[in-house]
N, CA, C and O atoms as a GROMACS GRO file, in nm:
protein
  308
    1MET      N    1   3.517   2.911  -6.629
    1MET     CA    2   3.617   2.941  -6.527
    1MET      C    3   3.639   2.815  -6.442
    1MET      O    4   3.543   2.748  -6.404
    2GLN      N    5   3.762   2.786  -6.414
    2GLN     CA    6   3.795   2.671  -6.333
    2GLN      C    7   3.754   2.694  -6.188
    2GLN      O    8   3.764   2.805  -6.137
    3THR      N    9   3.710   2.589  -6.121
    3THR     CA   10   3.667   2.600  -5.982
    3THR      C   11   3.778   2.654  -5.892
    3THR      O   12   3.751   2.738  -5.806
    4GLU      N   13   3.900   2.608  -5.910
    4GLU     CA   14   4.009   2.652  -5.822
    4GLU      C   15   4.048   2.798  -5.841
    4GLU      O   16   4.115   2.854  -5.755
    5THR      N   17   4.008   2.860  -5.950
    5THR     CA   18   4.040   3.001  -5.972
    5THR      C   19   3.917   3.092  -5.969
    5THR      O   20   3.928   3.212  -5.991
    6ALA      N   21   3.801   3.036  -5.941
    6ALA     CA   22   3.677   3.113  -5.946
    6ALA      C   23   3.675   3.230  -5.850
    6ALA      O   24   3.610   3.331  -5.879
    7ASN      N   25   3.744   3.221  -5.737
    7ASN     CA   26   3.741   3.328  -5.638
    7ASN      C   27   3.871   3.407  -5.631
    7ASN      O   28   3.891   3.483  -5.536
    8HIS      N   29   3.959   3.392  -5.728
    8HIS     CA   30   4.081   3.472  -5.732
    8HIS      C   31   4.048   3.615  -5.772
    8HIS      O   32   3.956   3.639  -5.851
    9LEU      N   33   4.122   3.710  -5.717
    9LEU     CA   34   4.102   3.850  -5.756
    9LEU      C   35   4.128   3.867  -5.905
    9LEU      O   36   4.217   3.804  -5.962
   10VAL      N   37   4.052   3.954  -5.965
   10VAL     CA   38   4.069   3.988  -6.105
   10VAL      C   39   4.158   4.111  -6.117
   10VAL      O   40   4.230   4.127  -6.216
   11TRP      N   41   4.154   4.198  -6.017
   11TRP     CA   42   4.225   4.326  -6.019
   11TRP      C   43   4.375   4.306  -6.037
   11TRP      O   44   4.437   4.225  -5.968
   12GLN      N   45   4.432   4.381  -6.129
   12GLN     CA   46   4.575   4.378  -6.156
   12GLN      C   47   4.639   4.514  -6.133
   12GLN      O   48   4.744   4.543  -6.190
   13GLY      N   49   4.577   4.598  -6.050
   13GLY     CA   50   4.630   4.730  -6.018
   13GLY      C   51   4.573   4.844  -6.102
   13GLY      O   52   4.609   4.959  -6.081
   14GLN      N   53   4.485   4.812  -6.196
   14GLN     CA   54   4.430   4.916  -6.284
   14GLN      C   55   4.326   5.001  -6.212
   14GLN      O   56   4.250   4.950  -6.130
   15PRO      N   57   4.322   5.133  -6.242
   15PRO     CA   58   4.219   5.220  -6.183
   15PRO      C   59   4.082   5.192  -6.246
   15PRO      O   60   4.073   5.137  -6.355
   16GLY      N   61   3.978   5.232  -6.174
   16GLY     CA   62   3.842   5.214  -6.226
   16GLY      C   63   3.794   5.072  -6.215
   16GLY      O   64   3.722   5.023  -6.303
   17HIS      N   65   3.832   5.002  -6.108
   17HIS     CA   66   3.797   4.861  -6.092
   17HIS      C   67   3.724   4.838  -5.960
   17HIS      O   68   3.756   4.903  -5.860
   18TYR      N   69   3.627   4.748  -5.960
   18TYR     CA   70   3.548   4.715  -5.841
   18TYR      C   71   3.517   4.566  -5.842
   18TYR      O   72   3.470   4.513  -5.942
   19GLU      N   73   3.545   4.499  -5.730
   19GLU     CA   74   3.513   4.356  -5.717
   19GLU      C   75   3.437   4.333  -5.588
   19GLU      O   76   3.461   4.401  -5.488
   20VAL      N   77   3.347   4.237  -5.589
   20VAL     CA   78   3.271   4.200  -5.469
   20VAL      C   79   3.263   4.048  -5.461
   20VAL      O   80   3.234   3.981  -5.560
   21TYR      N   81   3.289   3.995  -5.342
   21TYR     CA   82   3.271   3.854  -5.314
   21TYR      C   83   3.191   3.846  -5.184
   21TYR      O   84   3.218   3.922  -5.091
   22TYR      N   85   3.094   3.757  -5.177
   22TYR     CA   86   3.018   3.746  -5.054
   22TYR      C   87   2.964   3.605  -5.036
   22TYR      O   88   2.955   3.526  -5.131
   23ALA      N   89   2.929   3.576  -4.912
   23ALA     CA   90   2.866   3.448  -4.879
   23ALA      C   91   2.756   3.476  -4.777
   23ALA      O   92   2.772   3.560  -4.689
   24THR      N   93   2.647   3.405  -4.791
   24THR     CA   94   2.540   3.411  -4.691
   24THR      C   95   2.511   3.269  -4.647
   24THR      O   96   2.518   3.175  -4.726
   25PHE      N   97   2.478   3.256  -4.521
   25PHE     CA   98   2.441   3.125  -4.470
   25PHE      C   99   2.355   3.145  -4.347
   25PHE      O  100   2.348   3.255  -4.292
   26SER      N  101   2.289   3.040  -4.304
   26SER     CA  102   2.202   3.050  -4.187
   26SER      C  103   2.214   2.925  -4.101
   26SER      O  104   2.253   2.818  -4.147
   27HIS      N  105   2.178   2.943  -3.975
   27HIS     CA  106   2.177   2.835  -3.878
   27HIS      C  107   2.033   2.787  -3.866
   27HIS      O  108   1.948   2.859  -3.814
   28PRO      N  109   2.003   2.666  -3.915
   28PRO     CA  110   1.864   2.620  -3.922
   28PRO      C  111   1.791   2.617  -3.787
   28PRO      O  112   1.673   2.651  -3.781
   29GLU      N  113   1.859   2.579  -3.680
   29GLU     CA  114   1.792   2.567  -3.550
   29GLU      C  115   1.750   2.703  -3.493
   29GLU      O  116   1.640   2.715  -3.437
   30THR      N  117   1.835   2.804  -3.507
   30THR     CA  118   1.804   2.936  -3.451
   30THR      C  119   1.748   3.032  -3.555
   30THR      O  120   1.697   3.138  -3.520
   31GLN      N  121   1.757   2.996  -3.682
   31GLN     CA  122   1.716   3.079  -3.796
   31GLN      C  123   1.798   3.207  -3.806
   31GLN      O  124   1.758   3.302  -3.872
   32THR      N  125   1.915   3.209  -3.740
   32THR     CA  126   2.004   3.324  -3.748
   32THR      C  127   2.073   3.324  -3.883
   32THR      O  128   2.119   3.219  -3.930
   33GLY      N  129   2.081   3.440  -3.945
   33GLY     CA  130   2.146   3.452  -4.075
   33GLY      C  131   2.280   3.524  -4.061
   33GLY      O  132   2.299   3.606  -3.972
   34PHE      N  133   2.372   3.492  -4.151
   34PHE     CA  134   2.506   3.551  -4.150
   34PHE      C  135   2.540   3.597  -4.291
   34PHE      O  136   2.498   3.537  -4.390
   35TRP      N  137   2.617   3.704  -4.300
   35TRP     CA  138   2.657   3.762  -4.427
   35TRP      C  139   2.801   3.806  -4.415
   35TRP      O  140   2.836   3.881  -4.324
   36ILE      N  141   2.886   3.760  -4.506
   36ILE     CA  142   3.025   3.802  -4.513
   36ILE      C  143   3.048   3.858  -4.652
   36ILE      O  144   3.012   3.795  -4.752
   37ARG      N  145   3.106   3.976  -4.659
   37ARG     CA  146   3.127   4.041  -4.788
   37ARG      C  147   3.266   4.103  -4.792
   37ARG      O  148   3.310   4.167  -4.696
   38TYR      N  149   3.333   4.085  -4.904
   38TYR     CA  150   3.464   4.144  -4.928
   38TYR      C  151   3.454   4.226  -5.055
   38TYR      O  152   3.408   4.176  -5.157
   39THR      N  153   3.497   4.352  -5.049
   39THR     CA  154   3.498   4.435  -5.169
   39THR      C  155   3.638   4.493  -5.189
   39THR      O  156   3.712   4.514  -5.094
   40LEU      N  157   3.670   4.518  -5.311
   40LEU     CA  158   3.794   4.585  -5.349
   40LEU      C  159   3.756   4.693  -5.448
   40LEU      O  160   3.689   4.667  -5.548
   41GLU      N  161   3.799   4.816  -5.419
   41GLU     CA  162   3.771   4.925  -5.511
   41GLU      C  163   3.900   4.999  -5.544
   41GLU      O  164   3.976   5.036  -5.455
   42SER      N  165   3.922   5.020  -5.671
   42SER     CA  166   4.035   5.097  -5.721
   42SER      C  167   3.976   5.210  -5.804
   42SER      O  168   3.952   5.194  -5.924
   43PRO      N  169   3.951   5.326  -5.741
   43PRO     CA  170   3.884   5.436  -5.811
   43PRO      C  171   3.967   5.489  -5.929
   43PRO      O  172   4.087   5.464  -5.939
   44LEU      N  173   3.899   5.560  -6.015
   44LEU     CA  174   3.969   5.630  -6.124
   44LEU      C  175   4.064   5.733  -6.065
   44LEU      O  176   4.045   5.778  -5.952
   45ALA      N  177   4.165   5.770  -6.141
   45ALA     CA  178   4.264   5.868  -6.096
   45ALA      C  179   4.196   5.995  -6.046
   45ALA      O  180   4.104   6.046  -6.109
   46GLY      N  181   4.242   6.045  -5.932
   46GLY     CA  182   4.186   6.166  -5.874
   46GLY      C  183   4.066   6.145  -5.786
   46GLY      O  184   4.009   6.242  -5.735
   47HIS      N  185   4.024   6.019  -5.768
   47HIS     CA  186   3.904   5.989  -5.688
   47HIS      C  187   3.934   5.903  -5.567
   47HIS      O  188   3.846   5.831  -5.520
   48GLY      N  189   4.056   5.908  -5.517
   48GLY     CA  190   4.091   5.833  -5.398
   48GLY      C  191   4.184   5.716  -5.427
   48GLY      O  192   4.214   5.684  -5.542
   49GLU      N  193   4.229   5.655  -5.319
   49GLU     CA  194   4.324   5.544  -5.327
   49GLU      C  195   4.249   5.410  -5.325
   49GLU      O  196   4.138   5.402  -5.272
   50PRO      N  197   4.310   5.305  -5.380
   50PRO     CA  198   4.249   5.171  -5.374
   50PRO      C  199   4.234   5.123  -5.229
   50PRO      O  200   4.318   5.153  -5.144
   51TYR      N  201   4.129   5.050  -5.203
   51TYR     CA  202   4.106   4.995  -5.070
   51TYR      C  203   4.028   4.864  -5.078
   51TYR      O  204   3.964   4.834  -5.178
   52ALA      N  205   4.037   4.790  -4.970
   52ALA     CA  206   3.957   4.668  -4.954
   52ALA      C  207   3.867   4.690  -4.833
   52ALA      O  208   3.902   4.760  -4.739
   53GLN      N  209   3.751   4.628  -4.837
   53GLN     CA  210   3.654   4.644  -4.729
   53GLN      C  211   3.598   4.508  -4.694
   53GLN      O  212   3.563   4.429  -4.782
   54LEU      N  213   3.589   4.481  -4.564
   54LEU     CA  214   3.535   4.355  -4.516
   54LEU      C  215   3.413   4.384  -4.429
   54LEU      O  216   3.415   4.471  -4.342
   55TRP      N  217   3.306   4.310  -4.456
   55TRP     CA  218   3.181   4.325  -4.382
   55TRP      C  219   3.145   4.191  -4.318
   55TRP      O  220   3.167   4.085  -4.377
   56PHE      N  221   3.089   4.196  -4.199
   56PHE     CA  222   3.030   4.078  -4.138
   56PHE      C  223   2.901   4.122  -4.071
   56PHE      O  224   2.899   4.222  -3.999
   57ALA      N  225   2.795   4.049  -4.094
   57ALA     CA  226   2.666   4.082  -4.032
   57ALA      C  227   2.598   3.954  -3.986
   57ALA      O  228   2.616   3.847  -4.044
   58THR      N  229   2.522   3.967  -3.881
   58THR     CA  230   2.437   3.858  -3.834
   58THR      C  231   2.297   3.914  -3.811
   58THR      O  232   2.281   4.026  -3.764
   59PHE      N  233   2.198   3.834  -3.843
   59PHE     CA  234   2.058   3.876  -3.835
   59PHE      C  235   1.981   3.773  -3.754
   59PHE      O  236   1.980   3.655  -3.788
   60ASP      N  237   1.918   3.818  -3.648
   60ASP     CA  238   1.839   3.728  -3.563
   60ASP      C  239   1.692   3.764  -3.580
   60ASP      O  240   1.649   3.869  -3.533
   61PRO      N  241   1.612   3.678  -3.648
   61PRO     CA  242   1.472   3.711  -3.674
   61PRO      C  243   1.385   3.712  -3.548
   61PRO      O  244   1.275   3.767  -3.549
   62LYS      N  245   1.434   3.651  -3.441
   62LYS     CA  246   1.355   3.644  -3.318
   62LYS      C  247   1.386   3.757  -3.221
   62LYS      O  248   1.305   3.790  -3.134
   63ASP      N  249   1.505   3.818  -3.236
   63ASP     CA  250   1.545   3.925  -3.144
   63ASP      C  251   1.633   4.024  -3.221
   63ASP      O  252   1.753   4.001  -3.236
   64SER      N  253   1.575   4.133  -3.267
   64SER     CA  254   1.648   4.229  -3.350
   64SER      C  255   1.763   4.297  -3.274
   64SER      O  256   1.852   4.353  -3.337
   65THR      N  257   1.762   4.293  -3.141
   65THR     CA  258   1.872   4.352  -3.066
   65THR      C  259   2.001   4.271  -3.081
   65THR      O  260   2.109   4.320  -3.046
   66LYS      N  261   1.991   4.149  -3.132
   66LYS     CA  262   2.109   4.065  -3.157
   66LYS      C  263   2.160   4.078  -3.300
   66LYS      O  264   2.258   4.013  -3.337
   67THR      N  265   2.095   4.161  -3.379
   67THR     CA  266   2.139   4.186  -3.516
   67THR      C  267   2.248   4.294  -3.513
   67THR      O  268   2.231   4.397  -3.449
   68PHE      N  269   2.359   4.268  -3.582
   68PHE     CA  270   2.467   4.366  -3.584
   68PHE      C  271   2.550   4.352  -3.712
   68PHE      O  272   2.544   4.250  -3.781
   69VAL      N  273   2.627   4.457  -3.740
   69VAL     CA  274   2.713   4.461  -3.858
   69VAL      C  275   2.848   4.518  -3.818
   69VAL      O  276   2.856   4.616  -3.744
   70TYR      N  277   2.955   4.456  -3.866
   70TYR     CA  278   3.090   4.510  -3.853
   70TYR      C  279   3.140   4.542  -3.993
   70TYR      O  280   3.109   4.472  -4.089
   71ASN      N  281   3.219   4.649  -4.002
   71ASN     CA  282   3.272   4.692  -4.131
   71ASN      C  283   3.414   4.742  -4.108
   71ASN      O  284   3.436   4.832  -4.027
   72TRP      N  285   3.510   4.685  -4.180
   72TRP     CA  286   3.649   4.727  -4.173
   72TRP      C  287   3.694   4.768  -4.311
   72TRP      O  288   3.660   4.704  -4.411
   73CYS      N  289   3.772   4.877  -4.317
   73CYS     CA  290   3.824   4.926  -4.445
   73CYS      C  291   3.977   4.930  -4.435
   73CYS      O  292   4.032   4.981  -4.337
   74PHE      N  293   4.045   4.877  -4.537
   74PHE     CA  294   4.190   4.867  -4.538
   74PHE      C  295   4.247   4.928  -4.665
   74PHE      O  296   4.200   4.896  -4.774
   75PRO      N  297   4.347   5.014  -4.654
   75PRO     CA  298   4.412   5.063  -4.775
   75PRO      C  299   4.488   4.949  -4.841
   75PRO      O  300   4.541   4.862  -4.772
   76ILE      N  301   4.495   4.947  -4.972
   76ILE     CA  302   4.564   4.841  -5.045
   76ILE      C  303   4.714   4.844  -5.018
   76ILE      O  304   4.779   4.740  -5.015
   77GLU      N  305   4.768   4.963  -5.000
   77GLU     CA  306   4.912   4.975  -4.982
   77GLU      C  307   4.960   4.884  -4.873
   77GLU      O  308   5.080   4.881  -4.843
   0.00000   0.00000   0.00000
């Protein structure tokens, strides 16, 4: 797969499809970790509508009260 197309969506509108892309990284000085995830799901007929979901999380190993997750869900339409 070519580098410039490695992260292009594969989905072409077909039902029964699921894709996930994510990245993790950390800040060396604070040891805080970050996670970004994008999913696309196109269920089989009769099992719901296609949607995309975006996640963002941060993890603080020194203070768990600073750990949090956001999750957004968007219809494909």
